mmCIF file as Biopython writes it, N, C-alpha, C and O atoms, coordinates in Angstrom:
data_model
#
loop_
_atom_site.group_PDB
_atom_site.id
_atom_site.type_symbol
_atom_site.label_atom_id
_atom_site.label_alt_id
_atom_site.label_comp_id
_atom_site.label_asym_id
_atom_site.label_entity_id
_atom_site.label_seq_id
_atom_site.pdbx_PDB_ins_code
_atom_site.Cartn_x
_atom_site.Cartn_y
_atom_site.Cartn_z
_atom_site.occupancy
_atom_site.B_iso_or_equiv
_atom_site.auth_seq_id
_atom_site.auth_asym_id
_atom_site.pdbx_PDB_model_num
ATOM 1   N N  . LEU A ? 1  ? 16.614 -1.385  -14.886 1.0 0.0 1  A 1 
ATOM 2   C CA . LEU A ? 1  ? 15.551 -0.399  -15.448 1.0 0.0 1  A 1 
ATOM 3   C C  . LEU A ? 1  ? 16.016 0.808   -15.216 1.0 0.0 1  A 1 
ATOM 4   O O  . LEU A ? 1  ? 15.876 1.557   -16.184 1.0 0.0 1  A 1 
ATOM 5   N N  . GLY A ? 2  ? 16.650 1.402   -14.052 1.0 0.0 2  A 1 
ATOM 6   C CA . GLY A ? 2  ? 17.052 2.634   -13.636 1.0 0.0 2  A 1 
ATOM 7   C C  . GLY A ? 2  ? 17.956 3.176   -14.660 1.0 0.0 2  A 1 
ATOM 8   O O  . GLY A ? 2  ? 17.710 4.265   -15.178 1.0 0.0 2  A 1 
ATOM 9   N N  . CYS A ? 3  ? 19.067 2.429   -15.007 1.0 0.0 3  A 1 
ATOM 10  C CA . CYS A ? 3  ? 19.998 2.866   -15.862 1.0 0.0 3  A 1 
ATOM 11  C C  . CYS A ? 3  ? 19.326 3.131   -17.434 1.0 0.0 3  A 1 
ATOM 12  O O  . CYS A ? 3  ? 19.674 4.040   -18.187 1.0 0.0 3  A 1 
ATOM 13  N N  . ALA A ? 4  ? 18.421 2.241   -17.681 1.0 0.0 4  A 1 
ATOM 14  C CA . ALA A ? 4  ? 17.973 2.473   -19.002 1.0 0.0 4  A 1 
ATOM 15  C C  . ALA A ? 4  ? 16.948 3.808   -19.066 1.0 0.0 4  A 1 
ATOM 16  O O  . ALA A ? 4  ? 16.700 4.403   -20.114 1.0 0.0 4  A 1 
ATOM 17  N N  . ILE A ? 5  ? 16.419 4.154   -17.794 1.0 0.0 5  A 1 
ATOM 18  C CA . ILE A ? 5  ? 15.843 5.457   -17.791 1.0 0.0 5  A 1 
ATOM 19  C C  . ILE A ? 5  ? 16.654 6.597   -17.941 1.0 0.0 5  A 1 
ATOM 20  O O  . ILE A ? 5  ? 16.521 7.550   -18.709 1.0 0.0 5  A 1 
ATOM 21  N N  . ALA A ? 6  ? 17.597 6.337   -17.012 1.0 0.0 6  A 1 
ATOM 22  C CA . ALA A ? 6  ? 18.706 7.423   -17.005 1.0 0.0 6  A 1 
ATOM 23  C C  . ALA A ? 6  ? 19.416 7.794   -18.354 1.0 0.0 6  A 1 
ATOM 24  O O  . ALA A ? 6  ? 19.671 8.950   -18.693 1.0 0.0 6  A 1 
ATOM 25  N N  . ASN A ? 7  ? 19.658 6.845   -18.965 1.0 0.0 7  A 1 
ATOM 26  C CA . ASN A ? 7  ? 20.279 6.908   -20.384 1.0 0.0 7  A 1 
ATOM 27  C C  . ASN A ? 7  ? 19.495 7.613   -21.312 1.0 0.0 7  A 1 
ATOM 28  O O  . ASN A ? 7  ? 19.922 8.462   -22.095 1.0 0.0 7  A 1 
ATOM 29  N N  . THR A ? 8  ? 18.216 7.193   -21.186 1.0 0.0 8  A 1 
ATOM 30  C CA . THR A ? 8  ? 17.257 7.769   -22.072 1.0 0.0 8  A 1 
ATOM 31  C C  . THR A ? 8  ? 16.587 9.164   -21.830 1.0 0.0 8  A 1 
ATOM 32  O O  . THR A ? 8  ? 16.365 9.951   -22.751 1.0 0.0 8  A 1 
ATOM 33  N N  . PHE A ? 9  ? 16.245 9.439   -20.350 1.0 0.0 9  A 1 
ATOM 34  C CA . PHE A ? 9  ? 15.724 10.462  -19.943 1.0 0.0 9  A 1 
ATOM 35  C C  . PHE A ? 9  ? 16.784 11.853  -19.216 1.0 0.0 9  A 1 
ATOM 36  O O  . PHE A ? 9  ? 16.641 13.076  -19.228 1.0 0.0 9  A 1 
ATOM 37  N N  . GLY A ? 10 ? 17.647 11.114  -18.739 1.0 0.0 10 A 1 
ATOM 38  C CA . GLY A ? 10 ? 18.547 11.995  -17.812 1.0 0.0 10 A 1 
ATOM 39  C C  . GLY A ? 10 ? 17.773 12.293  -16.546 1.0 0.0 10 A 1 
ATOM 40  O O  . GLY A ? 10 ? 16.917 11.562  -16.049 1.0 0.0 10 A 1 
ATOM 41  N N  . GLU A ? 11 ? 18.233 13.595  -16.041 1.0 0.0 11 A 1 
ATOM 42  C CA . GLU A ? 11 ? 17.564 13.850  -14.592 1.0 0.0 11 A 1 
ATOM 43  C C  . GLU A ? 11 ? 15.873 13.773  -14.824 1.0 0.0 11 A 1 
ATOM 44  O O  . GLU A ? 11 ? 15.114 13.237  -14.017 1.0 0.0 11 A 1 
ATOM 45  N N  . GLN A ? 12 ? 15.546 14.269  -15.795 1.0 0.0 12 A 1 
ATOM 46  C CA . GLN A ? 12 ? 13.976 14.242  -15.837 1.0 0.0 12 A 1 
ATOM 47  C C  . GLN A ? 12 ? 13.175 12.675  -15.769 1.0 0.0 12 A 1 
ATOM 48  O O  . GLN A ? 12 ? 11.957 12.604  -15.602 1.0 0.0 12 A 1 
ATOM 49  N N  . GLY A ? 13 ? 14.018 11.501  -15.918 1.0 0.0 13 A 1 
ATOM 50  C CA . GLY A ? 13 ? 13.476 10.450  -15.643 1.0 0.0 13 A 1 
ATOM 51  C C  . GLY A ? 13 ? 13.349 9.985   -14.196 1.0 0.0 13 A 1 
ATOM 52  O O  . GLY A ? 13 ? 12.732 8.964   -13.894 1.0 0.0 13 A 1 
ATOM 53  N N  . ARG A ? 14 ? 13.978 10.804  -13.283 1.0 0.0 14 A 1 
ATOM 54  C CA . ARG A ? 14 ? 13.928 10.446  -12.115 1.0 0.0 14 A 1 
ATOM 55  C C  . ARG A ? 14 ? 12.423 9.937   -11.276 1.0 0.0 14 A 1 
ATOM 56  O O  . ARG A ? 14 ? 12.272 8.916   -10.606 1.0 0.0 14 A 1 
ATOM 57  N N  . ASP A ? 15 ? 11.526 10.897  -11.539 1.0 0.0 15 A 1 
ATOM 58  C CA . ASP A ? 15 ? 9.982  10.622  -11.339 1.0 0.0 15 A 1 
ATOM 59  C C  . ASP A ? 15 ? 9.640  9.329   -11.694 1.0 0.0 15 A 1 
ATOM 60  O O  . ASP A ? 15 ? 9.065  8.588   -10.898 1.0 0.0 15 A 1 
ATOM 61  N N  . TYR A ? 16 ? 10.063 8.851   -13.274 1.0 0.0 16 A 1 
ATOM 62  C CA . TYR A ? 16 ? 9.589  7.668   -13.726 1.0 0.0 16 A 1 
ATOM 63  C C  . TYR A ? 16 ? 10.132 6.479   -12.954 1.0 0.0 16 A 1 
ATOM 64  O O  . TYR A ? 16 ? 9.491  5.439   -12.801 1.0 0.0 16 A 1 
ATOM 65  N N  . PHE A ? 17 ? 11.337 6.692   -12.480 1.0 0.0 17 A 1 
ATOM 66  C CA . PHE A ? 17 ? 11.997 5.640   -11.636 1.0 0.0 17 A 1 
ATOM 67  C C  . PHE A ? 17 ? 11.390 5.608   -10.522 1.0 0.0 17 A 1 
ATOM 68  O O  . PHE A ? 17 ? 11.237 4.485   -10.041 1.0 0.0 17 A 1 
ATOM 69  N N  . HIS A ? 18 ? 10.888 6.707   -9.805  1.0 0.0 18 A 1 
ATOM 70  C CA . HIS A ? 18 ? 10.105 6.366   -8.520  1.0 0.0 18 A 1 
ATOM 71  C C  . HIS A ? 18 ? 8.870  5.769   -8.755  1.0 0.0 18 A 1 
ATOM 72  O O  . HIS A ? 18 ? 8.423  4.831   -8.094  1.0 0.0 18 A 1 
ATOM 73  N N  . ILE A ? 19 ? 8.288  6.339   -9.747  1.0 0.0 19 A 1 
ATOM 74  C CA . ILE A ? 19 ? 6.754  5.436   -9.865  1.0 0.0 19 A 1 
ATOM 75  C C  . ILE A ? 19 ? 7.016  3.914   -10.242 1.0 0.0 19 A 1 
ATOM 76  O O  . ILE A ? 19 ? 6.183  3.144   -9.762  1.0 0.0 19 A 1 
ATOM 77  N N  . ILE A ? 20 ? 7.750  3.491   -10.805 1.0 0.0 20 A 1 
ATOM 78  C CA . ILE A ? 20 ? 8.230  2.128   -11.178 1.0 0.0 20 A 1 
ATOM 79  C C  . ILE A ? 20 ? 8.616  1.563   -9.779  1.0 0.0 20 A 1 
ATOM 80  O O  . ILE A ? 20 ? 7.925  0.646   -9.335  1.0 0.0 20 A 1 
ATOM 81  N N  . SER A ? 21 ? 9.641  2.024   -9.064  1.0 0.0 21 A 1 
ATOM 82  C CA . SER A ? 21 ? 10.159 1.635   -7.738  1.0 0.0 21 A 1 
ATOM 83  C C  . SER A ? 21 ? 9.386  1.568   -6.899  1.0 0.0 21 A 1 
ATOM 84  O O  . SER A ? 21 ? 9.790  0.798   -6.027  1.0 0.0 21 A 1 
ATOM 85  N N  . LYS A ? 22 ? 8.091  2.138   -6.603  1.0 0.0 22 A 1 
ATOM 86  C CA . LYS A ? 22 ? 6.972  1.910   -5.634  1.0 0.0 22 A 1 
ATOM 87  C C  . LYS A ? 22 ? 6.637  0.639   -5.822  1.0 0.0 22 A 1 
ATOM 88  O O  . LYS A ? 22 ? 6.230  0.075   -4.807  1.0 0.0 22 A 1 
ATOM 89  N N  . ALA A ? 23 ? 6.678  0.023   -6.769  1.0 0.0 23 A 1 
ATOM 90  C CA . ALA A ? 23 ? 6.087  -1.471  -6.822  1.0 0.0 23 A 1 
ATOM 91  C C  . ALA A ? 23 ? 6.727  -2.504  -6.094  1.0 0.0 23 A 1 
ATOM 92  O O  . ALA A ? 23 ? 6.319  -3.660  -5.987  1.0 0.0 23 A 1 
ATOM 93  N N  . TYR A ? 24 ? 7.959  -1.923  -5.500  1.0 0.0 24 A 1 
ATOM 94  C CA . TYR A ? 24 ? 8.848  -3.020  -4.752  1.0 0.0 24 A 1 
ATOM 95  C C  . TYR A ? 24 ? 8.455  -2.692  -3.143  1.0 0.0 24 A 1 
ATOM 96  O O  . TYR A ? 24 ? 8.398  -1.562  -2.659  1.0 0.0 24 A 1 
ATOM 97  N N  . SER A ? 25 ? 8.249  -3.716  -2.571  1.0 0.0 25 A 1 
ATOM 98  C CA . SER A ? 25 ? 7.682  -3.795  -1.137  1.0 0.0 25 A 1 
ATOM 99  C C  . SER A ? 25 ? 8.526  -3.002  -0.283  1.0 0.0 25 A 1 
ATOM 100 O O  . SER A ? 25 ? 8.063  -2.303  0.618   1.0 0.0 25 A 1 
ATOM 101 N N  . ARG A ? 26 ? 9.699  -3.091  -0.534  1.0 0.0 26 A 1 
ATOM 102 C CA . ARG A ? 26 ? 10.869 -2.354  0.557   1.0 0.0 26 A 1 
ATOM 103 C C  . ARG A ? 26 ? 11.317 -0.999  -0.175  1.0 0.0 26 A 1 
ATOM 104 O O  . ARG A ? 26 ? 12.493 -0.641  -0.122  1.0 0.0 26 A 1 
ATOM 105 N N  . TYR A ? 27 ? 10.298 -0.220  -0.893  1.0 0.0 27 A 1 
ATOM 106 C CA . TYR A ? 27 ? 10.860 1.009   -1.528  1.0 0.0 27 A 1 
ATOM 107 C C  . TYR A ? 27 ? 10.715 2.106   -0.554  1.0 0.0 27 A 1 
ATOM 108 O O  . TYR A ? 27 ? 9.767  2.362   0.188   1.0 0.0 27 A 1 
ATOM 109 N N  . THR A ? 28 ? 12.012 2.786   -0.728  1.0 0.0 28 A 1 
ATOM 110 C CA . THR A ? 28 ? 12.217 4.183   0.166   1.0 0.0 28 A 1 
ATOM 111 C C  . THR A ? 28 ? 12.544 5.252   -0.717  1.0 0.0 28 A 1 
ATOM 112 O O  . THR A ? 28 ? 13.466 5.010   -1.496  1.0 0.0 28 A 1 
ATOM 113 N N  . GLN A ? 29 ? 12.068 6.257   -0.779  1.0 0.0 29 A 1 
ATOM 114 C CA . GLN A ? 29 ? 12.334 7.501   -1.671  1.0 0.0 29 A 1 
ATOM 115 C C  . GLN A ? 29 ? 14.077 7.873   -1.485  1.0 0.0 29 A 1 
ATOM 116 O O  . GLN A ? 29 ? 14.729 8.386   -2.394  1.0 0.0 29 A 1 
ATOM 117 N N  . LYS A ? 30 ? 14.524 7.588   -0.443  1.0 0.0 30 A 1 
ATOM 118 C CA . LYS A ? 30 ? 15.956 7.941   -0.340  1.0 0.0 30 A 1 
ATOM 119 C C  . LYS A ? 30 ? 16.740 6.982   -1.149  1.0 0.0 30 A 1 
ATOM 120 O O  . LYS A ? 30 ? 17.429 7.399   -2.080  1.0 0.0 30 A 1 
ATOM 121 N N  . GLU A ? 31 ? 16.674 5.568   -0.817  1.0 0.0 31 A 1 
ATOM 122 C CA . GLU A ? 31 ? 17.277 4.498   -1.604  1.0 0.0 31 A 1 
ATOM 123 C C  . GLU A ? 31 ? 17.062 4.773   -3.116  1.0 0.0 31 A 1 
ATOM 124 O O  . GLU A ? 31 ? 18.019 4.691   -3.887  1.0 0.0 31 A 1 
ATOM 125 N N  . CYS A ? 32 ? 16.066 5.033   -3.464  1.0 0.0 32 A 1 
ATOM 126 C CA . CYS A ? 32 ? 15.533 5.204   -4.897  1.0 0.0 32 A 1 
ATOM 127 C C  . CYS A ? 32 ? 16.220 6.165   -5.652  1.0 0.0 32 A 1 
ATOM 128 O O  . CYS A ? 32 ? 16.589 5.965   -6.810  1.0 0.0 32 A 1 
ATOM 129 N N  . ASP A ? 33 ? 16.451 7.495   -4.851  1.0 0.0 33 A 1 
ATOM 130 C CA . ASP A ? 33 ? 17.443 8.593   -5.231  1.0 0.0 33 A 1 
ATOM 131 C C  . ASP A ? 33 ? 18.754 8.063   -5.463  1.0 0.0 33 A 1 
ATOM 132 O O  . ASP A ? 33 ? 19.329 8.004   -6.550  1.0 0.0 33 A 1 
ATOM 133 N N  . GLU A ? 34 ? 19.214 7.647   -4.239  1.0 0.0 34 A 1 
ATOM 134 C CA . GLU A ? 34 ? 20.889 7.113   -4.444  1.0 0.0 34 A 1 
ATOM 135 C C  . GLU A ? 34 ? 21.104 6.243   -5.640  1.0 0.0 34 A 1 
ATOM 136 O O  . GLU A ? 34 ? 22.111 6.424   -6.324  1.0 0.0 34 A 1 
ATOM 137 N N  . GLN A ? 35 ? 20.105 5.170   -5.997  1.0 0.0 35 A 1 
ATOM 138 C CA . GLN A ? 35 ? 20.178 4.302   -6.891  1.0 0.0 35 A 1 
ATOM 139 C C  . GLN A ? 35 ? 20.164 5.223   -8.213  1.0 0.0 35 A 1 
ATOM 140 O O  . GLN A ? 35 ? 21.110 5.121   -8.995  1.0 0.0 35 A 1 
ATOM 141 N N  . TYR A ? 36 ? 19.204 6.043   -8.458  1.0 0.0 36 A 1 
ATOM 142 C CA . TYR A ? 36 ? 19.062 6.656   -9.888  1.0 0.0 36 A 1 
ATOM 143 C C  . TYR A ? 36 ? 20.096 7.724   -9.947  1.0 0.0 36 A 1 
ATOM 144 O O  . TYR A ? 36 ? 20.354 8.200   -11.052 1.0 0.0 36 A 1 
ATOM 145 N N  . SER A ? 37 ? 20.729 8.165   -8.876  1.0 0.0 37 A 1 
ATOM 146 C CA . SER A ? 37 ? 21.918 9.031   -9.044  1.0 0.0 37 A 1 
ATOM 147 C C  . SER A ? 37 ? 23.234 8.336   -9.452  1.0 0.0 37 A 1 
ATOM 148 O O  . SER A ? 37 ? 24.134 8.896   -10.078 1.0 0.0 37 A 1 
ATOM 149 N N  . ALA A ? 38 ? 23.251 6.916   -8.984  1.0 0.0 38 A 1 
ATOM 150 C CA . ALA A ? 38 ? 24.305 6.081   -9.234  1.0 0.0 38 A 1 
ATOM 151 C C  . ALA A ? 38 ? 24.168 5.462   -11.005 1.0 0.0 38 A 1 
ATOM 152 O O  . ALA A ? 38 ? 25.069 4.985   -11.695 1.0 0.0 38 A 1 
ATOM 153 N N  . CYS A ? 39 ? 22.969 5.650   -11.302 1.0 0.0 39 A 1 
ATOM 154 C CA . CYS A ? 39 ? 22.718 5.309   -12.527 1.0 0.0 39 A 1 
ATOM 155 C C  . CYS A ? 39 ? 22.864 6.633   -13.696 1.0 0.0 39 A 1 
ATOM 156 O O  . CYS A ? 39 ? 23.162 6.529   -14.886 1.0 0.0 39 A 1 
ATOM 157 N N  . LEU A ? 40 ? 22.649 7.487   -13.163 1.0 0.0 40 A 1 
ATOM 158 C CA . LEU A ? 40 ? 23.316 8.959   -14.033 1.0 0.0 40 A 1 
ATOM 159 C C  . LEU A ? 40 ? 24.480 8.973   -14.020 1.0 0.0 40 A 1 
ATOM 160 O O  . LEU A ? 40 ? 25.010 9.338   -15.069 1.0 0.0 40 A 1 
ATOM 161 N N  . LYS A ? 41 ? 25.235 8.656   -13.048 1.0 0.0 41 A 1 
ATOM 162 C CA . LYS A ? 41 ? 26.706 8.755   -12.945 1.0 0.0 41 A 1 
ATOM 163 C C  . LYS A ? 41 ? 27.482 7.757   -13.805 1.0 0.0 41 A 1 
ATOM 164 O O  . LYS A ? 41 ? 28.586 8.095   -14.231 1.0 0.0 41 A 1 
ATOM 165 N N  . SER A ? 42 ? 26.990 6.569   -14.083 1.0 0.0 42 A 1 
ATOM 166 C CA . SER A ? 42 ? 27.231 5.459   -15.296 1.0 0.0 42 A 1 
ATOM 167 C C  . SER A ? 42 ? 26.707 5.605   -16.545 1.0 0.0 42 A 1 
ATOM 168 O O  . SER A ? 42 ? 27.211 4.935   -17.447 1.0 0.0 42 A 1 
ATOM 169 N N  . SER A ? 43 ? 25.672 6.444   -16.822 1.0 0.0 43 A 1 
ATOM 170 C CA . SER A ? 43 ? 24.966 6.645   -17.877 1.0 0.0 43 A 1 
ATOM 171 C C  . SER A ? 43 ? 25.754 6.542   -19.387 1.0 0.0 43 A 1 
ATOM 172 O O  . SER A ? 43 ? 26.827 7.139   -19.475 1.0 0.0 43 A 1 
ATOM 173 N N  . ARG A ? 44 ? 25.429 6.064   -20.153 1.0 0.0 44 A 1 
ATOM 174 C CA . ARG A ? 44 ? 26.211 5.927   -21.665 1.0 0.0 44 A 1 
ATOM 175 C C  . ARG A ? 44 ? 27.370 4.989   -21.528 1.0 0.0 44 A 1 
ATOM 176 O O  . ARG A ? 44 ? 27.849 4.478   -22.541 1.0 0.0 44 A 1 
ATOM 177 N N  . GLU A ? 45 ? 27.886 4.713   -20.246 1.0 0.0 45 A 1 
ATOM 178 C CA . GLU A ? 45 ? 29.085 3.765   -20.009 1.0 0.0 45 A 1 
ATOM 179 C C  . GLU A ? 45 ? 28.385 2.177   -20.331 1.0 0.0 45 A 1 
ATOM 180 O O  . GLU A ? 45 ? 29.039 1.320   -20.925 1.0 0.0 45 A 1 
ATOM 181 N N  . ASN A ? 46 ? 27.222 1.979   -19.932 1.0 0.0 46 A 1 
ATOM 182 C CA . ASN A ? 46 ? 26.538 0.554   -19.531 1.0 0.0 46 A 1 
ATOM 183 C C  . ASN A ? 46 ? 26.004 0.169   -20.856 1.0 0.0 46 A 1 
ATOM 184 O O  . ASN A ? 46 ? 25.947 -1.024  -21.152 1.0 0.0 46 A 1 
ATOM 185 N N  . GLY A ? 47 ? 25.565 1.189   -21.768 1.0 0.0 47 A 1 
ATOM 186 C CA . GLY A ? 47 ? 24.792 0.701   -23.097 1.0 0.0 47 A 1 
ATOM 187 C C  . GLY A ? 47 ? 23.298 0.391   -23.045 1.0 0.0 47 A 1 
ATOM 188 O O  . GLY A ? 47 ? 22.677 -0.125  -23.974 1.0 0.0 47 A 1 
ATOM 189 N N  . TYR A ? 48 ? 22.698 0.810   -21.689 1.0 0.0 48 A 1 
ATOM 190 C CA . TYR A ? 48 ? 21.351 0.334   -21.518 1.0 0.0 48 A 1 
ATOM 191 C C  . TYR A ? 48 ? 20.502 1.731   -22.024 1.0 0.0 48 A 1 
ATOM 192 O O  . TYR A ? 48 ? 20.820 2.868   -21.676 1.0 0.0 48 A 1 
ATOM 193 N N  . GLY A ? 49 ? 19.304 1.383   -22.960 1.0 0.0 49 A 1 
ATOM 194 C CA . GLY A ? 49 ? 18.611 2.206   -23.557 1.0 0.0 49 A 1 
ATOM 195 C C  . GLY A ? 49 ? 17.086 1.923   -23.238 1.0 0.0 49 A 1 
ATOM 196 O O  . GLY A ? 49 ? 16.826 1.152   -22.314 1.0 0.0 49 A 1 
ATOM 197 N N  . LEU A ? 50 ? 16.048 2.526   -23.979 1.0 0.0 50 A 1 
ATOM 198 C CA . LEU A ? 50 ? 14.769 2.358   -23.678 1.0 0.0 50 A 1 
ATOM 199 C C  . LEU A ? 50 ? 14.444 1.005   -24.144 1.0 0.0 50 A 1 
ATOM 200 O O  . LEU A ? 50 ? 13.608 0.379   -23.493 1.0 0.0 50 A 1 
ATOM 201 N N  . GLY A ? 51 ? 14.919 0.525   -25.055 1.0 0.0 51 A 1 
ATOM 202 C CA . GLY A ? 51 ? 14.755 -1.088  -25.645 1.0 0.0 51 A 1 
ATOM 203 C C  . GLY A ? 51 ? 15.026 -1.956  -24.478 1.0 0.0 51 A 1 
ATOM 204 O O  . GLY A ? 51 ? 14.154 -2.773  -24.180 1.0 0.0 51 A 1 
ATOM 205 N N  . THR A ? 52 ? 16.179 -1.893  -23.732 1.0 0.0 52 A 1 
ATOM 206 C CA . THR A ? 52 ? 16.495 -2.520  -22.539 1.0 0.0 52 A 1 
ATOM 207 C C  . THR A ? 52 ? 15.420 -2.495  -21.413 1.0 0.0 52 A 1 
ATOM 208 O O  . THR A ? 52 ? 15.128 -3.470  -20.721 1.0 0.0 52 A 1 
ATOM 209 N N  . PHE A ? 53 ? 14.759 -1.005  -21.298 1.0 0.0 53 A 1 
ATOM 210 C CA . PHE A ? 53 ? 13.820 -1.162  -20.219 1.0 0.0 53 A 1 
ATOM 211 C C  . PHE A ? 53 ? 12.555 -1.953  -20.580 1.0 0.0 53 A 1 
ATOM 212 O O  . PHE A ? 53 ? 11.992 -2.508  -19.637 1.0 0.0 53 A 1 
ATOM 213 N N  . PHE A ? 54 ? 11.989 -2.096  -21.884 1.0 0.0 54 A 1 
ATOM 214 C CA . PHE A ? 54 ? 10.957 -2.442  -22.265 1.0 0.0 54 A 1 
ATOM 215 C C  . PHE A ? 54 ? 11.215 -3.988  -21.750 1.0 0.0 54 A 1 
ATOM 216 O O  . PHE A ? 54 ? 10.516 -4.542  -20.902 1.0 0.0 54 A 1 
ATOM 217 N N  . TYR A ? 55 ? 12.329 -4.572  -22.407 1.0 0.0 55 A 1 
ATOM 218 C CA . TYR A ? 55 ? 12.883 -6.009  -22.399 1.0 0.0 55 A 1 
ATOM 219 C C  . TYR A ? 55 ? 12.757 -6.447  -20.847 1.0 0.0 55 A 1 
ATOM 220 O O  . TYR A ? 55 ? 12.182 -7.473  -20.484 1.0 0.0 55 A 1 
ATOM 221 N N  . LEU A ? 56 ? 13.338 -5.582  -20.047 1.0 0.0 56 A 1 
ATOM 222 C CA . LEU A ? 56 ? 13.477 -6.079  -18.598 1.0 0.0 56 A 1 
ATOM 223 C C  . LEU A ? 56 ? 12.174 -5.982  -18.040 1.0 0.0 56 A 1 
ATOM 224 O O  . LEU A ? 56 ? 11.897 -6.827  -17.188 1.0 0.0 56 A 1 
ATOM 225 N N  . ALA A ? 57 ? 11.070 -4.898  -18.415 1.0 0.0 57 A 1 
ATOM 226 C CA . ALA A ? 57 ? 9.921  -4.749  -17.804 1.0 0.0 57 A 1 
ATOM 227 C C  . ALA A ? 57 ? 9.082  -6.068  -18.301 1.0 0.0 57 A 1 
ATOM 228 O O  . ALA A ? 57 ? 8.538  -6.654  -17.365 1.0 0.0 57 A 1 
ATOM 229 N N  . TYR A ? 58 ? 8.911  -6.546  -19.373 1.0 0.0 58 A 1 
ATOM 230 C CA . TYR A ? 58 ? 8.402  -7.390  -19.977 1.0 0.0 58 A 1 
ATOM 231 C C  . TYR A ? 58 ? 8.814  -8.964  -19.370 1.0 0.0 58 A 1 
ATOM 232 O O  . TYR A ? 58 ? 8.024  -9.893  -19.198 1.0 0.0 58 A 1 
ATOM 233 N N  . GLN A ? 59 ? 10.109 -8.961  -19.137 1.0 0.0 59 A 1 
ATOM 234 C CA . GLN A ? 59 ? 10.726 -10.331 -18.809 1.0 0.0 59 A 1 
ATOM 235 C C  . GLN A ? 59 ? 10.279 -10.310 -17.076 1.0 0.0 59 A 1 
ATOM 236 O O  . GLN A ? 59 ? 9.919  -11.400 -16.633 1.0 0.0 59 A 1 
ATOM 237 N N  . SER A ? 60 ? 10.288 -9.450  -16.370 1.0 0.0 60 A 1 
ATOM 238 C CA . SER A ? 60 ? 9.753  -9.156  -14.991 1.0 0.0 60 A 1 
ATOM 239 C C  . SER A ? 60 ? 8.204  -9.370  -14.992 1.0 0.0 60 A 1 
ATOM 240 O O  . SER A ? 60 ? 7.744  -9.697  -13.898 1.0 0.0 60 A 1 
ATOM 241 N N  . GLY A ? 61 ? 7.581  -9.281  -15.716 1.0 0.0 61 A 1 
ATOM 242 C CA . GLY A ? 61 ? 5.952  -9.100  -15.786 1.0 0.0 61 A 1 
ATOM 243 C C  . GLY A ? 61 ? 5.097  -7.806  -15.399 1.0 0.0 61 A 1 
ATOM 244 O O  . GLY A ? 61 ? 3.900  -7.652  -15.157 1.0 0.0 61 A 1 
ATOM 245 N N  . VAL A ? 62 ? 6.112  -7.000  -15.434 1.0 0.0 62 A 1 
ATOM 246 C CA . VAL A ? 62 ? 5.615  -5.508  -15.095 1.0 0.0 62 A 1 
ATOM 247 C C  . VAL A ? 62 ? 4.747  -5.072  -16.335 1.0 0.0 62 A 1 
ATOM 248 O O  . VAL A ? 62 ? 3.832  -4.289  -16.082 1.0 0.0 62 A 1 
ATOM 249 N N  . ILE A ? 63 ? 4.912  -5.474  -17.642 1.0 0.0 63 A 1 
ATOM 250 C CA . ILE A ? 63 ? 4.064  -5.196  -18.757 1.0 0.0 63 A 1 
ATOM 251 C C  . ILE A ? 63 ? 4.040  -6.598  -19.497 1.0 0.0 63 A 1 
ATOM 252 O O  . ILE A ? 63 ? 4.900  -7.466  -19.350 1.0 0.0 63 A 1 
ATOM 253 N N  . GLU A ? 64 ? 2.898  -6.690  -20.332 1.0 0.0 64 A 1 
ATOM 254 C CA . GLU A ? 64 ? 2.521  -7.919  -20.996 1.0 0.0 64 A 1 
ATOM 255 C C  . GLU A ? 64 ? 2.903  -7.669  -22.442 1.0 0.0 64 A 1 
ATOM 256 O O  . GLU A ? 64 ? 2.710  -8.539  -23.291 1.0 0.0 64 A 1 
#
């Protein structure tokens, strides 16, 4: 999900990633920032986009 957000929104998507990641029981701001930074570095190489985000969110039950 992070890479899909990063590819779509760039740095401006970091807050979105934090909002989604807070649903994870072991969420930490530091780890979330590190993960998003890694996604930004690999952006465009992995091919994930907003469609991937919605597909994965649906598959995981985040959205119906």
